[in-house]
N, C-alpha and C positions, 0 to 999 in steps of 0.2 A: 777346357779353357780355352777362350777364345781370343787371339792374338789381340785384340782392341784390350782386354782387360791386360795382358802382360804390357802392352807399351804404356798404355796409361800409370801403372805401377812402376816402369821403367822412366816414363818422365817426371817420375813425382820422387826420384830418387828411394824408393821403398826398397828395390830390386836394382842389382848392376845388372851389367851388361852378361857376364859369365852365369849368373845365376838364371837370368830370363831363356839363356838358349838351354841353360839344364832342364827350366821348366817344358819349355819345346820339346827338346827331346824324349822328358819322360812321357808326357803327355799323347805326342802320334804315336808311342808305343802301344799306347792303351787307347787308341781312338777305336771309335765302333760306327760301323756302316748303319748311321740310324735313318737314313734315306732309304739305302736297302732294305733293310729291315721294314721299314715304314710301306715302301712299295709291294714286300712279300705279304707283311697284313693286312694290306689293302685288298691283293688279287684273294688270300686266302677269304676272307671275310664276302667278297663278289662270290668264290663259289659256294660260300654257307652258305650264303642269302638265297641262291640260285637253289641249293638244293631243299630248302625251307619253303620256296616259293612251289616248285614241282611236287614234292609230296602235300602241299598244303592243296593247291588246287585239284589233285588225285584222291585228295584225302579220303573220301567217303566209297570210295574202288578198290580200294585196299584192303583187303580182309583185315579185322583187328589181330588177330596172332601171329598176321605175318607184319604187324608193323610193331610188335611188341616181341618179336623173334630180330628185325632190323635193331631195335633200339638196345635188348640185351648185347646184341652183336658188337654194336657201337662201345658201349660197355666193355665189353670183353676186350676189344682191339686197344682201347687205353688205357686199360689198367696193363696189358703187355706193355704197351710203348713206354709206360711210366717205370715199368719193371727194367726193360733195355737201356731206358736213360740211368737209371737210381745211381752207378757207377761212375756216370763221368763229370768229370768239373768242367767248369768252366760256362760259357754259353748254352751248351745242351743239356749240361746238366743240373745246373742254377736256373734259368729261365725260361728254356720252352717244355722243362718236364715240369714247373709248378705251372705251366700256363694249358697243361695237359690234363696235369689232377685238378686245373678247378674245374673245365669243363667236363672232364670225368664224375664229380662230384655233385655239379648242376646237370647232366644226366642223368645219374642215378636221382636228383630229389625231382625231375620230373616224370622219370619212368612209373614212381608211386601215382602223380598223377592221370598218367595215359593207364594203367591198370584197371584204375578206376571207374575212368571212360569206356574203356572194352567191355568190363565187366558189369557197368552202371553198377556200382555201388558210392557209396556215401559215407564220410569218417570226417570228426571233427578232424579241422588242419593242421589241432599239435599233435595226433597221431600218429602221420606219414613224415611230419618233422619229425621228433620223437627214436621211430623208424631210421631215419636217413642218420640224424645224430648218431646213432647208439654204431651202426654199420660204417658209417663214412670217417665218424673223429679216429680211430685207430690209424687209418691208410695217411687221412691229413697230418696229423701230430706225428705220425714215424718220417713223415717222408716231406714234409711240406720244408721249405727257407725264406719262403719272400711273407713280404704282406698281404699279396692277394690271398693267401692260402689263409693265415693269420685272420687277416679278416671275414673272410669267406665262414670261418669258422667260430668265430665271437658272433658275427653274425647271426649265424643258423644257432647257436645257444639261447643268444636273444631272441629271436622270433619265437623260439619253442617255449622257451617262459612268458614273455606275450600273450600266445594263442593261449596257453594252457590258461594262466591267469584269467583271460576274458570266459573261455568255455567256463571255469571251476565257478564266477562269480554268476552267469548265468545259469546255473543248471542244481546253485543250493540259496536259498535264504539265512542261511547261517554256517558261510566259512570257517575255515577253523584259522585261527591268528597263525599257527606256526607252518601251516603250508605256505601261506604266503611270505612270511619273514624269512625262512628257509630258500624258496624262490627268486626273492627279489636281490636274496643275496649270493648269487650264483657269480655275481660279477667279482667278489671277494673271495669265493675257492676259487676262481679259475684263475687269480691273482696270485694266488699263495699255491698252485700246483704249479705256473708258469716258471714264480724265482724256487722253487724244489728242483724242475726238472733244468733249468740254466743250467744249477751247481752242478748236475749230474750229465748232462747232454752234450755234445760235441757241435749242438748247432744253435749257440747262446744269443747269436743276432734272433733267430727264430723266436725263441720264446722270451724274447726279450719284447721283441715285436704284441706277443700274446699278453706277456704284464703290462703294456703301455694300455693296450685296446682297454683291458678289464679294468684299470683306473681311471681311465680317460671316461667309458661308460658308469663307472661306479661315480665318478665324481660330479658328472654330465645329470644325473638320476636321481641325488640327495639335494642335487640345485633345483631340479625341477620339482621334489616335492618339499620344497621351501616356500614356492612360489606359488602354485596350485592348490585348488580345494580340495579336503579330502573325498574319500569315496561315500560320503555319507549319505545319497538321496538311495540306493540301493540296500540300506543297512538299516535295523530298528536301531541301534545303538553305537552311532558311528566314533566315537569319542573313546567309548570302553574298544570296541576293535581297534582304533589305532593304536592305541596305548600299548593294548597287549602286543600288538606288532613290535611296537617302536622298541617295548622293553627285548622280545627273542632279538630282534635287530642287533642291540646295545649289546647282548648279553656275545653272539658270534661277530660283531664287527671288534669289541673288544678283546676277544680272543686270539681272533685273527691278528692282530696288530700286536699281542704281546708272543705271538709266534712269530710273526717277522721279525720280533725284536729281537728275541733269543736267535732266531735260526740265520739272521741276517745282521752286525751291527755296524753297515756302511751307512755314511751319509745319507744314500737313497732308501736303504732299510728305514732308519729313523725316519726319516720325512712319511715313507709310505705308513708306518707305524701311527706318526702323530694325526696325518689326515682321518683313517680308519678310525683311531680314535676320537677327534672333533666331531666327525657324522657322528659318530655313535652318541655321545654327550647330546650335541645341537641339536640332531634329529629327535632324540627321546623329547627336552625340553620342548621341543617344538611340537609334537603331539602330545603332551599333557599338558601344557596351557592353552592351548588352540586358542591362540591372540587373536584377536579380529582388529588392533588399531594396525595401519597402514605401518608407521614407526616401529611399532614393535618387530612385524613380520621381516621389516626390512633390515633392524636392526640384525635379528637372528642369521637372517641369511647371507649379509656381510660378515658375519662372525665366522661361521663356514670357512667362506671364501678368502679370509684374512688367516685363518690357519692352513690355507692352504698356497696363500703367497707365503706365509712363513716357510714351509715345508720346501716353498719351491728357491727361496732364499738361500737355504739350510743347503743343501744339495748342489745349488749352482742353475738351478733351469730356469734359464732366462726367460725365454718363449713363453714360458708357465706363465711366470710372476707376469708378466707383461698381457700376457691373458687375463689372468684374474685381474690387474688391476682395471681393463676395460670393462667387468664384467661389473665389479662394482660401482664403478663411474658411471653405468649405464643403470643399477640399480638406484643411484643418488640422483639421473636426473627422471626414473621415475618415479620416486620419491615425491622429487620437489611438486611434481604434478597433480598426484594424491593430495601432498597437502594443501596445498591454493588450488586448486581445481577452479572455483567461482572467481579468483582474482585473475586467472590465465582465459577467463570466455572474453575479458575488455581486451581492447587496444593496447593498452600501456602493461597490462598483463603478459601479453604473446610479447611483448618486447621486454621486459623483464625473464618471462621463461627461455628467450634466446638467449640474454646474460648469462641466466645461472647455467645455461647449456655450453655456453663459451667456456667460461670459468671453470668449472667439475672440467671440461676436455682439457684443458691446457693445465688443470693440476696435475690430469690423469697423467698425461705424456712428458710432464717434469717428474711425476714418481716413477712413472716406468723406464725412464731412460737414467736417473741419478740412482734410484734403487735396486734397480735390477742387477743380478750377478753379471761380472763378466762373464765372456765368451770362455769357453774356457778351450784349450786345446785339445787335439784327436787323445792322445797319450792319457791328458788328466780325465777328459770326458769320459773313457773308457774305464779310469777308476773310480770316478763316482757311480756313475750309471752299473757297477758289479753287481748289485744285489737286485737290478729291477730287469 
């Protein structure tokens, strides 16, 4: 907490002198030497870059088995460091351990590439990613505590899925809809897993982050699906294929929504179930109808985001609601250009386009500030987010 902010509150009458002094004392006890840690981090980065430069300069002169042995020893050493830091609390137990765990996971991932280089082997990228995910998921999920590890695990899961689908579509002319539907539903499965683990694990903040990343990836994926063309060029019957996928996804997502609603009846759980249900219905409708009209496409897209916005209001997710309003406003602006692209090619049309853009922006700002949920206190926020 900066002294400047405390003085502003004090002069505005928000707090009195005694409260200001208590805030200063409270913050002084929890101050972190950010400058010191920044210099330590800078020095560690310089040492790491120096080691990388030395190894890179003499890479061809180092035997492959020696390089693999050094790589393996680094992994073993980091495993030992993470194990020794496991019972510690505070800075060492929470921050340094997660950083070492992140470096350990990255070294483990690069080990497969290093192994392939030494033995001159090649394989689809999804295979080493899947092996890495299977080997390191227990370590990351059982010991991780911060957003760095949760984001790394979600990135590994998503990267494996994307690479497998890319390879799968290249290998066959008749892909099975069930494979595609299940793989594209992995964020939903990760979301269910995180909600269950948050109820049973002592690291609730970590599993909450897993759930937030999973829900964000899922919502972004559905939104992206509603604005892009289907994967028709590589298939003989794309409409039927997309419909089959949508049916399976609707069943999976609806089942997940029901499970979350039964398992977690908090406001957060109800909102998540509503988002999954809306995604299942709207995605199915869009895949079956295959609309070509810009107005229909925009309506389907905004219907989904309106459901997300309602869920944000119901659960008090203020930032989410404001982001939804911004997304819908941008889609309205794009729609205005799509419906009147001939008019916008003239000078008067450009003036009208600017006016429409400003009008939508002002309306979106008013909606995001007047209808957005109030900021909850930390205690209320924790209670609302109990199920996520």
